N, C-alpha and C positions, 0 to 999 in steps of 0.2 A: 405448428409455426408462426402463422399469423396468432392465433390464440396468445402464444407469447410474447412476441413482438409488442401486443394491443396492452399486455399488462405489464412489460418494459416500461414503453414511456407513455403512453396516456394513464397508465393507474400507477405510473409512479410519481407524475406531476397533479392527478388528481387527490394523493395521498399529501403531497407537501404542501399544496394550497390547504389542502383539510387541516394539516399542523403546521402554521406558518412558522409558530416558533424556532422547528427543526433549524430553520434557516438562523436564526441566532444562533440555535450552538454550532452551525458551521463558522459560521464568523468568530465565534469567539475560541472555534478550534482555531483560526487560521493566526487568531491574536498570539494563544499559545503558544504557536508554532514558534512564531517570531522571536517570543519573548524567550525560549527555550534555548535557543540558538546563542541567547545573549549572554543567560546565565551556568550554560554549559557549551563553551569556546571552543573550536579546534584549530590548532596550531596546524595548519598547512603545509608552513615553514618547514615542519619536520619531514614532509615527506619530496619537500623539492620540488612541487609542481609545477607546471608553466604557466603563468599567467594568462589570461585570454590577452589581455592590452599586448603584449608580445607575441602572441602566435597571428591576430586577426588579420596583421598586415601582408603576412607573408605563410599562411597556412601550411601550403601542399610541400614550403621549402623546408618546413620545419619536421613534418612529417618523418621521414626517416631517422632525424634525431631524435624523434620522442618516441618511435620505434625501440630502436638501439637499447635508448635511456630506461624505454620501459622493461625490457629482457634482462639487461646484464644489473643495473644497479638499482631498480625497484623494489626487490624484493627484500635487497638489506636492508633497507630503509625501511620497506614498509613492518618487518621486525621489531627493529629499533622505535618506531614508533606504536607500537602494537603493548609495549611494556612503559609507557610514560603514563604519569596517574592522570593526566589530562583524560586520555582514551579511557580511562573507565569513567571518569566526568562525563564524559561523553555517553558511552553505552547504557551507563544510568539514564542521561538525559533521554535516549532515543525510546527503552524503555516504557519510560514514562511518557514519552507522546504519544507510543503507539499505546498506550492505553486510552491517553484522552479521545485519540483520533479514530480509535476502532471498535474499543469495550465500549467506553461509555455514549457515542451512540448508536452501537448494538440493542445496547440495555433499551432505548429511548425508540427505538425500532421494533423490539421484542414487544416492546407494551403498547405500540401502536395498532400491532397485529395483531393482540392478545385483545384490544378494545378496552384495555385500560388506562391508556393512554388520557389525560383529559387534554383539555385547549392547551394549555400552558404546563405540561410536565415535567422540564427539562431537571429539575431539579431533585424529584421523585427516582426519573432514571439512574440519575447518579447516587441517590440513596440506596436503589434498589440491589447495587453490587455487592457483592459479599467478597470477603479473603480467599476463598477455595476457588470463585470463578477469576480472579487474579491468577493464583494459584495456576489452575489446569493453562487459562491461556499462556502464562510465561514457560511453560511446559512446553506448550505444542509451539509457541515462538523458536524454542529452544532449538526443538527439531528441525523445522527448516532452515533455520540458519547455518544449524551444521549442514545439512544437505547441499545449503547455498557454496558455504566454503568447500566442501569437496566438489561441486561441479566447479567451482572457480581455482581449484589446484587446477583438475585435468585442462578445464580450458584454456588457464596457464600454458601447461604444460605440452600441447597442442598446437595454440599458438608458438611456442617458442622453438618446438621441430619444422615448423615452417619456417621459422623466419631464420632458422640455425643455416635451412640447406642452401638458404640464397640470398641472405640480407636483405630481406624484401618486406615490401610492404605488407605483405598476403599474410605474415605471423599475426601483424598487430588485427587486420582485418579479421582474421579467424579467430583471433581473442575474442574482440568484441562481438561479434556474430552470436560466440557460446554461450556469451556473458547472456546477451539482452536476447535468446530465447531462452534462458532461468525466470525473465521477467516474470512474466505472464503465469507462469507455475507461482513464484513466490508471492504472488499478489494474491492471487489464490488463497494460499496456505496463508497467509496472514488475513486476510477476510475472515477466512470462515472460521479459524481459530475464536475470532472475537465474536462471532454469531453462535456457535456452539458454547463456547464456554458460559455465556449468557439464559441456557435453555435452565430453567429450573428443574427438568427431570432427568434422569441418569444417571449414570455414576462417572467415575474417571473414566475407567475401562470405557464404557457404553458410549460415551463420546469420542474417544481415542478410536475405537473400531471406526465410527463414522468418518473421522479424520482422515483418518490412512486411507478411506477410499479414493481421495484426489488421486494416490499419488500408484493403486491396483486394480482399479476398478475403471473399466476402458471408457464407459458411459460419463463418468463423473469427472475423469480424466480430460478427454475430448473436449465437452463440455464447457469447461471451464477455462481450459486452455484458447478457448473461442473467441469466449465475452470476455477474459482480463486481456486478451492480445487487444480488443476493441477499446479497454478500458483504459490500458497503459496510454494508448495513442490521442484517448481523449482527454485523459489528464494530462499528460505532456502539453501539450496544444493550452488547454486552457487553465490549467490551475496551476501549471508552471512556468512556460516561455513567456505568456499575455500577461499574466500576473509581474513576470522578471522582469520584461521590458517594459512596460508599465514602470518598475520602482528606479529602471536604469536610465530613462530615455527624459520623463515627467519631471520638469525642473523645480514645480511649484511645488511646496512641501508639505501645504496643504492640500490639494491634491493626491498626488503620487499615492502616500498608503491607502485612501479610501478606495481611488479608483483601482487598485490590484485586489483589495477584501472583495470589491464589488463587483469585481469581474470574476473572481474566483470562485464566489460563496453560491450564486446560482446551481453552476456547472456541479461542484464538488455535493452540494445538496444533492442532485440528480442522479449523482453517480453513487452514492450511498445507499440512497431510495433501493434504485434499479437493481444493485447489487443483491441487498435483499431481498425482493421480489427474485430474483432469479436464485437464489437460495433457496428458497420455498421450492419452487418448480424442481430445480435438481433432486431435491431429497425427498420429494413428496412421496415416496416407494416406500421411505425408511419410519418403522412406527414411532423411533424416538419424537421425532419431528412432527409426525402427522398427530403425535396426540396433542404436543403444544400449541398448534395450531391450528386444531381443530377448526374454529368458528371461521377463520381466516380460509382455510382451504373450501369450506362451505360456501361463502361469500363467492369463490373463483367459477365453484361450479354453478353457480345460480347466475352467474355474470352473463 
């Protein structure tokens, strides 16, 4: 365990300082994220979601109404929302964003850990991607999205039965807890899909057999769930809440966006590097990954 934590923390920062341009990639992805949100706008009015300004003054008093509205009216509004053309654009934008923030950095990290990455190799990492890797990643993402939708449907019905029994807020909390419980598994699945996609070895089926270990191998599942539970909390605080707070409360337009970007970039870069290190440790027993990163595993053993 001590070796693992040393590799994740000290090893990750050492690699980040060696390949400083990786921070630039993370910053570019932050900017791309904001840009895609403008290109693929989401019409939240179709879902009639309550606004934060309407809730923050008396949130506790609003919760019973939110629960009633969620279990009675929200499914019908969601069905109508899914048939909008804007929703298709949104899904396309989210997939492009996933490829940018996951597949591109994974390609860069793969080249780093194979000693193929020069001091500044961001563009080469992008050019190294192939269409079959994007296709494989799309299929893997489709699998986890399908599982996530099924889980959320079950969570909704579980919450509905609790709520329907006594019209109590416990129903809303039941749904929220069940939905949150799936998030570390979903993040692990999205992360591993890109890391396996960029491997130069192995067929489609070989990679899928490794990918499915997340769902039926106890060691891979438990280790992934613990690690990505921690990552969800760290990312929520440092990559989502703090930058959002800066964007909301810093009034100076020349400071607002740079501060938000600079607050998220080091942490997100570290999380990307640490996640790749964890992937190497977790999948070390499997020949496909072992052969791809033989040099890196040799360095780890000698350290």
